C-alpha positions, -999 to 999 in steps of 0.1 A, spaced: 137 206 -722 108 209 -747 87 187 -725 91 210 -696 83 240 -717 51 223 -726 44 216 -690 50 253 -681 27 264 -709 0 239 -698 2 253 -662 -2 288 -676 -33 278 -696 -47 258 -666 -47 289 -644 -59 311 -671 -92 291 -672 -102 304 -638 -113 338 -649 -137 345 -621 -111 335 -595 -85 357 -612 -109 387 -612 -117 382 -576 -79 380 -568 -73 412 -588 -100 429 -567 -87 416 -534 -51 425 -542 -62 460 -552 -83 466 -521 -56 454 -497 -31 475 -517 -51 506 -510 -55 497 -473 -18 490 -468 -8 520 -489 -28 545 -466 -13 527 -436 22 533 -450 14 569 -458 5 575 -421 36 557 -410 60 575 -433 44 609 -424 54 602 -388 87 586 -397 101 601 -429 128 580 -447 119 550 -425 140 520 -436 158 541 -461 127 546 -483 109 579 -490 71 579 -491 70 573 -529 94 543 -526 74 528 -497 41 531 -516 59 514 -546 70 486 -522 33 481 -512 21 476 -548 50 454 -557 41 432 -528 6 429 -541 19 422 -576 43 394 -564 21 379 -536 8 351 -558 36 350 -584 61 341 -557 35 322 -536 45 340 -504 14 324 -487 16 291 -505 -11 282 -530 9 265 -557 16 229 -566 25 218 -530 -10 207 -519 -13 185 -549 21 169 -544 14 162 -507 -19 146 -516 -2 124 -542 24 114 -516 -3 107 -490 -23 84 -514 8 67 -529 2 80 -564 36 96 -563 51 62 -568 39 62 -604 54 96 -609 88 85 -596 89 56 -621 81 78 -651 109 87 -675 109 123 -663 126 144 -636 101 149 -609 116 181 -596 119 196 -630 84 186 -638 69 204 -608 93 234 -613 81 239 -649 45 238 -638 52 263 -610 69 286 -634 39 285 -657 17 293 -627 39 322 -616 40 337 -650 2 337 -652 -2 352 -618 24 379 -625 4 389 -656 -31 381 -645 -30 393 -609 1 415 -608 -2 440 -636 -36 454 -629 -31 462 -592 2 478 -600 -13 499 -627 -42 510 -605 -17 518 -577 4 539 -601 -28 559 -611 -38 566 -576 -4 573 -559 29 588 -569 50 557 -572 88 556 -577 89 539 -611 123 531 -627 140 559 -645 160 535 -666 147 509 -690 175 485 -679 159 483 -644 129 464 -657 148 434 -671 170 434 -640 138 434 -619 122 404 -638 154 384 -635 152 389 -597 116 380 -597 124 348 -617 150 339 -591 126 346 -563 100 322 -579 127 295 -581 137 300 -545 99 299 -535 94 267 -555 125 250 -540 114 258 -505 79 245 -510 91 214 -529 115 203 -501 88 208 -475 62 190 -496 86 160 -498 87 158 -460 52 142 -463 70 110 -472 81 108 -435 54 130 -418 26 113 -437 7 146 -438 26 177 -448 -1 202 -442 13 214 -409 48 218 -423 33 237 -453 13 261 -430 45 269 -410 64 277 -442 35 299 -455 35 319 -423 73 322 -424 70 333 -460 45 360 -452 66 375 -424 102 370 -436 96 379 -473 88 415 -462 52 413 -472 39 427 -438 67 453 -435 100 458 -454 128 439 -438 148 470 -436 124 481 -408 132 451 -386 155 461 -358 190 447 -349 197 411 -351 162 402 -362 166 424 -393 200 410 -401 188 374 -398 156 381 -418 175 396 -446 198 365 -448 169 340 -450 157 326 -483 123 343 -480 138 377 -485 144 366 -522 107 366 -528 99 403 -523 125 423 -505 153 417 -530 132 421 -562 116 453 -547 150 468 -539 161 460 -574 130 477 -588 137 508 -565 173 510 -577 188 500 -544 209 474 -561 230 486 -590 263 476 -605 281 452 -583 253 454 -557 230 439 -583 254 410 -590 255 404 -552 217 404 -550 215 379 -578 242 357 -562 223 358 -529 191 346 -546 208 322 -570 228 307 -540 197 300 -520 181 285 -551 209 261 -557 211 251 -520 173 245 -517 171 228 -551 199 204 -540 182 198 -507 150 189 -526 170 166 -549 185 148 -519 150 144 -504 137 132 -537 165 105 -540 158 94 -504 120 92 -511 127 72 -543 147 47 -524 120 45 -498 94 37 -525 116 11 -541 123 -7 -508 86 -6 -499 76 -17 -534 101 -46 -533 
């Protein structure tokens, strides 16, 4: 496990070197946060308590989305492009023969990336949002660790999704199309555009059951105090269940890919 901790730390330092890109990302997240916030204000003025949120909670949801956008890679932008390229060029064969677990290696790196983006691109927009608007910040200190646990589970679900799709490049030869589809689905079904509670009827029920809701909707509701007690346990079970299912799917694809490489190499 020490090796994977080093990998995570290395990924954190790697992203920390791109200071100009980080500053530009903070600026972009903040600007979009203000644009979406004023849009939400107009919407909630017309429809108070929409989706079960008051205006303050809706604004908090906006800034949480900006804080978690890159941490949970709702639009992609993590390790997957590099992995797909290694599969396309055949360099992944070397990775599969190394005395490491390929899935854990990429997971550790993605956790390091997520930690940096949460701190580097999440804290400042959230802080500026709290200065400009009346946000519904947690009244209990215990809500904060509960929220970060949910964010961690959301990052793992995001990784597992992207890892499984990236491995499809073994059979598709080019995983770019599949990754774009997943990125678009993540943007819509995570609740980044609108809270999933606003989706009507069957669409809303299905959207809330999909794994992408673990990336923003669930952590945001934990932060807003919508999940407490047994409800919090159920929220964690939902996220953890999807994480296990998707990690196992990735493991099966990895095993099948390894056999494919061995057969072709033989």
